[in-house]
C-alpha positions as CSV (number, residue, x, y, z in Angstrom):
1,M,0.1,-0.1,0.0
2,E,1.5,3.5,-1.1
3,R,2.1,5.8,1.9
4,W,0.3,9.0,2.1
5,S,2.1,12.2,1.2
6,V,1.3,15.8,1.0
7,L,2.8,16.4,-2.5
8,K,1.1,13.2,-4.1
9,H,-2.4,13.2,-2.5
10,T,-3.3,16.7,-2.0
11,Q,-4.1,19.3,-4.6
12,A,-4.2,23.2,-4.4
13,M,-7.3,25.0,-4.8
14,P,-8.8,28.7,-4.2
15,T,-9.7,28.9,-0.5
16,D,-13.4,28.3,0.5
17,T,-12.8,29.2,4.0
18,Y,-12.5,32.9,5.2
19,G,-14.4,35.6,6.9
20,I,-15.3,36.6,10.7
21,M,-15.7,34.3,13.3
22,E,-17.7,35.1,16.4
23,F,-16.7,33.2,19.6
24,Q,-19.5,31.9,21.6
25,G,-19.7,30.9,25.2
26,G,-18.7,34.2,26.8
27,G,-20.5,37.2,28.2
28,H,-19.0,39.4,25.5
29,V,-18.7,38.1,21.7
30,N,-15.0,38.4,20.6
31,K,-14.7,38.6,17.0
32,A,-11.7,37.3,14.9
33,M,-10.9,37.5,11.2
34,Y,-9.6,34.0,9.5
35,I,-8.4,32.5,6.5
36,R,-7.7,29.0,5.6
37,V,-4.6,28.9,3.1
38,A,-2.2,26.1,1.6
39,Y,0.8,25.3,3.9
40,D,3.4,26.5,1.3
41,S,1.4,30.0,0.6
42,K,3.9,32.7,-0.4
43,P,4.9,35.1,2.5
44,D,4.4,38.1,0.3
45,H,0.9,37.1,-0.6
46,M,-0.1,36.5,3.0
47,L,1.2,40.0,4.1
48,H,-0.6,41.6,1.2
49,L,-3.8,39.9,2.5
50,M,-3.1,41.4,5.9
51,V,-2.5,44.6,5.2
52,K,-4.8,45.3,2.2
53,D,-7.8,42.9,3.3
54,W,-7.5,42.8,6.9
55,Q,-6.5,46.4,7.0
56,L,-3.5,45.8,9.5
57,E,-0.9,48.4,9.9
58,L,2.5,47.2,9.3
59,P,3.9,46.8,12.8
60,T,6.9,48.5,14.3
61,L,7.8,45.2,16.3
62,L,7.0,41.6,15.9
63,I,6.9,39.2,19.1
64,S,6.8,35.7,18.0
65,V,5.8,33.5,21.2
66,H,6.7,30.1,21.6
67,G,6.6,27.2,24.1
68,G,4.8,24.2,25.5
69,L,1.8,23.0,23.6
70,Q,0.3,21.0,26.3
71,N,-1.4,22.9,29.2
72,F,1.1,23.8,32.0
73,D,0.6,25.8,35.1
74,L,2.7,28.9,35.9
75,Q,3.4,30.3,39.2
76,P,0.5,33.0,39.6
77,K,3.0,35.8,40.2
78,L,5.0,34.7,37.0
79,K,1.7,34.6,34.9
80,Q,0.9,38.0,36.2
81,V,4.3,39.5,35.3
82,F,4.5,37.6,31.9
83,G,1.1,38.6,30.8
84,K,1.5,42.1,31.9
85,G,4.9,42.9,30.4
86,L,3.9,41.1,27.0
87,I,0.8,43.3,26.5
88,Q,2.6,46.4,27.7
89,A,5.4,45.8,25.1
90,A,2.8,45.3,22.2
91,V,0.6,48.3,23.4
92,T,3.2,50.9,23.7
93,T,5.0,50.0,20.5
94,G,2.1,48.9,18.3
95,A,3.6,45.5,17.9
96,W,2.0,42.2,16.5
97,I,1.8,39.3,18.6
98,L,2.2,36.0,16.8
99,T,1.3,32.6,18.4
100,G,0.3,29.2,17.5
101,G,-3.2,30.1,17.7
102,V,-4.9,27.3,19.8
103,S,-6.2,27.6,23.3
104,T,-3.6,25.1,24.9
105,G,-0.3,25.5,26.6
106,V,1.6,28.8,26.1
107,I,-0.9,30.2,23.9
108,R,-3.6,29.9,26.6
109,H,-1.5,32.0,29.0
110,V,-1.0,34.7,26.1
111,G,-4.8,34.5,25.7
112,D,-5.4,35.1,29.2
113,A,-3.3,38.1,29.2
114,L,-5.1,39.4,26.1
115,K,-8.5,38.8,27.8
116,D,-7.4,40.7,31.0
117,H,-6.2,43.7,28.9
118,S,-9.5,43.6,26.9
119,S,-11.6,43.8,29.8
120,K,-9.9,47.0,30.9
121,S,-9.4,48.6,27.5
122,R,-11.8,49.1,24.6
123,G,-8.7,48.7,22.3
124,K,-7.5,45.4,20.9
125,V,-4.0,44.2,20.7
126,C,-3.0,42.7,17.2
127,A,-2.7,39.0,18.2
128,I,-2.4,36.8,15.1
129,G,-2.7,33.0,15.6
130,I,-1.1,30.7,13.0
131,A,-2.4,27.1,13.3
132,P,-2.6,23.9,11.4
133,W,-6.2,23.6,10.0
134,G,-6.0,19.7,10.7
135,I,-6.0,20.2,14.7
136,V,-8.8,22.8,14.9
137,E,-11.9,21.7,16.6
138,N,-15.2,22.7,14.9
139,K,-13.2,23.7,12.0
140,E,-16.2,22.7,9.7
141,D,-18.3,25.5,11.2
142,L,-15.8,28.1,9.4
143,I,-16.1,26.9,5.8
144,G,-17.6,29.5,3.4
145,R,-16.5,32.5,1.6
146,D,-16.6,35.8,3.0
147,V,-18.9,34.8,5.8
148,T,-19.6,35.7,9.5
149,R,-20.0,32.2,11.6
150,P,-20.4,31.6,15.1
151,Y,-17.5,29.7,16.5
152,Q,-17.8,27.4,19.7
153,A,-14.6,28.0,21.8
154,M,-15.4,25.5,24.7
155,S,-12.7,22.8,24.3
156,N,-14.1,19.0,24.4
157,P,-11.8,17.2,26.9
158,M,-12.4,13.9,24.9
159,S,-11.1,15.4,21.6
160,K,-7.6,15.3,20.4
161,L,-8.3,18.4,18.5
162,S,-7.9,22.1,19.9
163,V,-10.2,25.1,19.8
164,L,-9.0,28.6,18.6
165,N,-8.1,31.0,21.3
166,N,-10.9,33.7,21.7
167,S,-8.7,36.3,22.6
168,H,-6.8,36.5,19.4
169,S,-7.8,39.2,16.7
170,H,-6.8,37.0,13.5
171,F,-6.1,33.7,12.3
172,I,-4.1,32.0,9.6
173,L,-5.1,28.2,9.4
174,A,-2.2,26.3,7.2
175,D,-3.7,23.3,5.6
176,N,-1.6,20.5,4.1
177,G,-4.2,17.7,4.1
178,T,-3.3,16.1,7.4
179,H,-5.6,15.7,10.3
180,G,-4.9,16.1,14.0
181,K,-1.3,16.8,13.4
182,Y,0.9,19.8,14.1
183,G,3.6,20.8,11.4
184,A,1.6,22.4,8.6
185,E,2.0,25.7,10.1
186,V,5.9,25.8,10.8
187,R,7.3,26.5,7.6
188,L,4.5,29.1,6.9
189,R,5.1,30.9,10.0
190,R,8.7,31.1,9.9
191,Q,8.7,32.4,6.4
192,L,6.0,35.0,7.0
193,E,7.8,36.3,10.1
194,K,10.9,36.4,8.2
195,H,9.1,38.4,5.3
196,I,7.6,41.0,7.8
197,S,11.0,41.4,9.4
198,L,12.3,42.8,5.9
199,Q,9.6,45.5,5.7
200,K,11.1,48.8,6.0
201,I,9.7,50.8,8.5
202,N,12.5,53.5,8.1
203,T,13.1,53.9,4.4
204,R,16.0,56.4,5.0
205,L,17.8,54.2,7.5
206,G,16.8,51.1,5.8
207,Q,15.4,49.6,9.0
208,G,13.4,46.3,8.9
209,V,10.7,45.3,11.4
210,P,12.5,44.2,14.4
211,L,11.5,40.4,15.4
212,V,12.0,38.8,18.8
213,C,11.4,35.3,20.0
214,L,9.8,34.9,23.2
215,I,10.1,31.5,25.2
216,L,7.9,30.1,27.8
217,E,8.2,26.5,28.9
218,G,8.5,24.3,26.2
219,G,9.6,21.0,24.9
220,P,12.7,19.9,23.0
221,N,11.3,21.4,19.8
222,V,11.4,24.7,21.4
223,I,15.0,24.4,21.8
224,S,15.2,23.7,18.2
225,I,13.2,26.8,17.4
226,V,15.7,28.9,19.8
227,L,18.6,27.5,17.9
228,E,17.0,28.4,14.5
229,S,16.2,31.7,15.5
230,L,19.9,32.4,16.6
231,R,21.1,31.0,13.4
232,E,18.8,33.2,11.2
233,D,20.6,35.9,9.2
234,P,20.4,38.5,10.5
235,P,19.9,36.4,14.1
236,V,16.8,36.8,15.9
237,P,17.2,37.7,19.5
238,V,15.4,35.5,22.1
239,V,14.0,36.2,25.7
240,V,13.7,33.3,27.8
241,C,11.3,33.2,30.9
242,D,13.2,31.4,33.7
243,G,11.1,29.7,36.1
244,S,8.3,28.5,33.7
245,G,9.6,24.9,33.4
246,R,11.4,22.7,31.1
247,A,12.9,24.0,28.0
248,S,13.1,27.5,29.3
249,D,14.7,26.5,32.5
250,I,17.4,24.4,30.8
251,I,18.3,27.2,28.6
252,S,18.5,29.7,31.5
253,F,20.6,27.4,33.5
254,A,23.1,26.8,30.7
255,H,23.3,30.7,30.0
256,R,23.8,31.5,33.7
257,Y,26.7,29.0,34.0
258,S,28.4,29.4,30.7
259,E,31.3,31.4,29.9
260,D,31.3,34.1,27.4
261,D,32.3,31.8,24.7
262,G,29.5,29.5,25.4
263,L,31.4,26.7,27.1
264,V,30.4,25.1,30.2
265,S,32.3,23.1,32.9
266,D,32.3,19.4,33.1
267,S,30.1,19.5,36.5
268,V,27.6,22.0,34.7
269,K,27.6,19.7,31.7
270,D,26.6,16.6,33.8
271,Q,23.9,18.7,35.7
272,L,22.3,19.6,32.3
273,L,22.4,16.1,31.1
274,V,20.8,14.7,34.0
275,T,18.4,17.6,34.1
276,I,17.4,16.9,30.1
277,Q,16.9,13.2,31.0
278,K,14.5,13.9,33.8
279,T,12.6,16.9,32.1
280,F,11.9,14.9,29.0
281,N,12.2,11.2,29.9
282,Y,15.1,10.8,27.7
283,N,17.8,8.1,27.5
284,R,21.5,9.5,28.0
285,G,22.0,9.2,24.1
286,Q,18.8,11.5,23.5
287,A,19.7,13.9,26.1
288,Q,23.3,14.3,24.6
289,Q,21.7,15.5,21.4
290,I,19.4,18.0,23.3
291,F,22.6,19.1,25.3
292,L,24.5,19.7,21.9
293,M,21.7,22.0,20.6
294,V,21.9,23.9,24.1
295,M,25.6,24.3,23.5
296,E,25.1,25.7,19.9
297,C,22.7,28.2,21.4
298,M,25.2,29.3,24.0
299,K,27.7,30.2,21.2
300,K,25.3,33.2,20.5
301,R,24.5,33.4,24.1
302,S,24.8,37.4,23.8
303,L,21.5,37.4,21.8
304,I,19.8,35.6,24.7
305,T,18.2,37.6,27.4
306,V,16.9,35.6,30.5
307,F,14.1,37.1,32.4
308,R,14.5,36.0,36.0
309,M,11.5,37.2,38.1
310,G,12.6,39.0,41.5
311,S,16.4,38.7,40.9
312,E,18.3,41.8,42.1
313,G,18.4,44.6,39.4
314,Q,16.0,42.8,37.2
315,Q,14.0,44.8,34.6
316,D,10.4,43.8,33.8
317,I,9.5,41.6,30.8
318,E,8.6,44.4,28.7
319,M,12.0,45.8,29.2
320,S,13.8,42.7,28.5
321,I,12.0,42.1,25.3
322,L,12.8,45.7,23.9
323,T,16.4,45.7,24.9
324,A,16.9,42.2,23.4
325,L,15.7,43.8,20.3
326,L,18.0,46.6,20.4
327,K,20.8,43.8,21.0
328,G,19.6,42.1,18.0
329,T,19.5,44.8,15.5
330,N,23.4,45.3,15.5
331,A,22.7,48.9,14.5
332,S,24.5,52.0,15.4
333,A,23.4,54.1,18.5
334,P,21.8,56.7,16.4
335,D,19.8,53.9,14.4
336,Q,18.9,52.4,17.7
337,L,17.6,55.9,18.9
338,S,15.3,56.2,15.8
339,L,13.9,52.6,16.7
340,A,13.3,53.7,20.1
341,L,11.5,56.7,18.7
342,A,9.5,54.5,16.3
343,W,8.5,52.8,19.3
344,N,7.4,56.0,21.3
345,R,9.8,54.7,24.1
346,V,11.9,57.5,25.3
347,D,12.7,55.4,28.5
348,I,14.6,52.9,26.5
349,A,16.5,55.5,24.7
350,R,17.5,56.9,28.3
351,S,18.3,53.6,29.9
352,Q,19.9,51.6,26.9
353,I,21.1,53.9,24.3
354,F,22.5,56.9,25.8
355,V,25.0,54.9,27.9
356,Y,28.7,55.4,27.7
357,G,30.3,53.5,25.1
358,H,28.2,53.9,22.4
359,H,29.8,55.5,19.2
360,W,27.8,58.6,18.2
361,P,28.8,60.4,14.9
362,I,29.8,63.8,15.1
363,S,27.9,66.1,13.1
364,G,26.8,69.7,12.9
365,S,27.8,72.3,15.6
366,A,29.2,69.7,17.8
367,A,31.5,68.5,15.2
368,N,32.9,71.9,14.7
369,T,33.3,72.4,18.6
370,T,35.2,69.1,18.9
371,A,37.2,69.5,15.9
372,S,38.4,73.2,16.9
373,Q,39.3,71.7,20.3
374,V,41.5,68.9,19.2
375,Q,43.4,70.4,16.4
376,P,46.9,71.3,17.2
377,K,47.1,75.1,17.7
378,S,49.6,77.0,15.5
379,P,52.3,79.0,17.7
380,V,51.6,82.5,17.3
381,P,54.8,84.5,16.7
382,A,55.6,87.0,19.8
383,R,54.8,90.4,18.9
384,G,55.5,93.8,20.3
385,G,53.1,96.4,21.3
386,G,53.1,97.7,17.9
387,A,50.5,97.8,15.2
388,G,50.5,93.9,14.9
389,A,49.0,93.4,18.2
390,G,45.7,94.6,17.2
391,K,42.7,93.4,15.1
392,G,41.6,90.5,17.6
393,K,44.1,87.8,16.8
394,S,45.7,87.6,20.2
395,R,45.5,84.2,21.8
396,V,45.1,85.5,25.2
397,K,42.6,87.5,27.3
398,K,43.5,90.4,29.7
399,G,42.1,90.5,33.1
400,K,41.2,93.4,35.3
401,G,44.9,94.2,36.4
402,G,45.9,93.9,32.7
403,K,47.6,90.4,33.3
404,A,47.0,87.9,30.4
405,K,44.5,85.2,31.0
406,P,45.2,81.9,29.5
407,E,42.6,80.3,27.3
408,P,40.3,77.7,29.2
409,P,42.1,74.1,29.2
410,E,40.8,71.7,26.3
411,E,38.2,69.5,27.4
412,T,39.8,66.0,27.3
413,D,36.9,63.9,29.4
414,P,35.7,61.5,26.8
415,R,32.3,61.5,28.7
416,K,31.9,65.2,28.2
417,L,32.9,65.0,24.7
418,E,30.8,62.0,24.1
419,L,27.7,63.8,25.8
420,R,28.1,66.6,23.3
421,N,27.9,64.3,20.4
422,W,24.9,62.6,22.1
423,V,23.2,66.0,22.3
424,N,23.9,66.8,18.4
425,S,22.8,63.3,17.4
426,L,19.5,63.3,19.4
427,E,18.8,66.7,17.8
428,Q,19.6,65.0,14.3
429,A,17.4,62.0,14.9
430,M,14.5,64.1,16.3
431,M,14.5,66.0,13.2
432,D,14.7,62.7,11.1
433,A,11.6,61.4,13.0
434,L,9.8,64.4,12.6
435,V,10.4,64.7,9.0
436,L,9.5,60.9,8.6
437,G,6.4,61.4,10.7
438,R,7.5,58.7,13.0
439,V,7.2,60.5,16.3
440,M,4.0,58.8,17.4
441,V,2.4,61.3,19.5
442,N,-0.8,59.5,19.1
443,V,0.5,56.4,18.2
444,S,-1.9,53.9,16.7
445,L,-1.6,51.0,19.2
446,Y,-4.5,48.6,18.0
447,C,-5.4,46.8,14.9
448,R,-8.2,48.3,13.3
């Protein structure tokens, strides 16, 4: 008997499933736009649909959330901090949040955060779920062209399928002909995220849409996702929530005890191998494979930001996300400043960009001032009190007693010199932002 395959036993045809779903089973009826697409749909076609048909504004930031697919509990405090920080990062920057779309595991926790936000606000965060069509419960109810359909979001505990999360605003349902299996969405999601990240939000500077990978809990596949993200060109920065369990805790442990070059001691290696075996119920050989993947991740540990709740000096998760993005952009300080302005986050500029050690190009009046200070001064021939002493060319000033006052000493403090450059660059960046219309005083925070 011939083995079934997507290529041999499926046929692409125009979609018959798109419109608006109205979630049932709650006091307030949430609505979401949706479409069923082929698993190998081109990302540029998908983005065109999102911008033109769904009328979404191109984001200034993309937060891709990954983690465990099975339901898991979070410490109440961590759940609160995670949810609040994620939503705050999205709201203040105008970000899109991308998830797996179904109401299980990490996506359920994201959905709870979205629900808590929507109950306190009229606006809606743009949360896009990309799920495989074959695992969606009650999917038959959605079939129809340009329709508005009720969708029952109550899960059936006896079913192996999953319902869509009722706090998301949009769904892309990837179809490869399989039933009850994940995987159809993986390639589509990765390519779409990459394509969105290449869109220019600042045409003058050539900046694309920054993308960050946010990890909560997760199985071995999540470690693989982290490694793929770090290997992208350009690499995608990763934020890991320590204390959420499994993959997140393993990566966090390795990050804490690895050296700058990503290597770990033999004792740490042994601890990691034992932890991997226990966590995933693996044998020694399987654990070794996961360990090698973790070590590959540690080679780019500078692009991994670990959020540890309650640790001394720990910033909130919102700041972890945004600062991780700045690390990932590999941009100059003025370009990072433009990005912070696009996010409407002066606090990011103050705490992360205006720090000693960043190189700021010298331009304008500051450049002239600095240049005049560092140029070697030509010696002025000594002159008598005759005619040559006039016309304002003297290098000395005279005080009240007629004594010559030496010129103030040159400024040599690098911090002060750099501060002058900062001021000038900030002025230039603000002018650029104003010209480009990117200082978002009344920023559009929500999807229309």
